[in-house]
C-alpha positions, 0 to 999 in steps of 0.5 A: 480522489484517493479519499473517495477510493478509501471511503468506498473500500471501507463502505463496501467491506462493511456492507459485504461483511468482509473483515479487511480491505487490501491496499497495494502500495508502490514504493518509488515516488509514493512511499519514498522519494526516488534516488535512481541509484542502482543497488541502493534502496531509497529510504527518504520517506515522502511527507507523512508517509511513514506516520500513515503507514505505521498507523495502517500497519496496526489496523486489523481491517487493512492488509498492506501489499507492497506493490513494486517493480524492484528486484528481489534483492532490493525487495528484501532490503525494503522489507527489512527497512520498513519492518525496522520502522514498524511498517508491515506489508503482508505480501509483495506483488501478490494477494493469496487471500483472494482466490478466483471467483465466478466474477473475477480471475485473480491469477494474473492480476492480484485483487486489491481495494485501494491502490497508492501509486504515483503512476495511478495519480497518487500525489505523495506531496498531498495524498498522505496528508489527506489520508492522515486527516481522514483517519485522524492520525 
């Protein structure tokens, strides 16, 4: 399922002449294992997540958006943590690059092409491996 979404986003971007796609990526139980400890960020990566995210961070045609319900003080810690691992999220919970258009209102719901979130069916144990294989990382 996740590979179909990625293939479609890259195909549509090419067909429409877009220079990038936007990936909204959740933290807890998607990038990392949840720890359920108040005030302490979770830093244990899901299998292959770190490697794949480092690779995606190098691609000019992919914009990574951190998609999280974390509190602002935690978000800053996560941003610093990911940056220390060479994982670069351009935005947090927003996409200012895509404005409202005649066919889409993006003020209340940000635009993205790919969503990686356990609540949306992303399986951190299997799907990072599939993405790694898809991009030949």
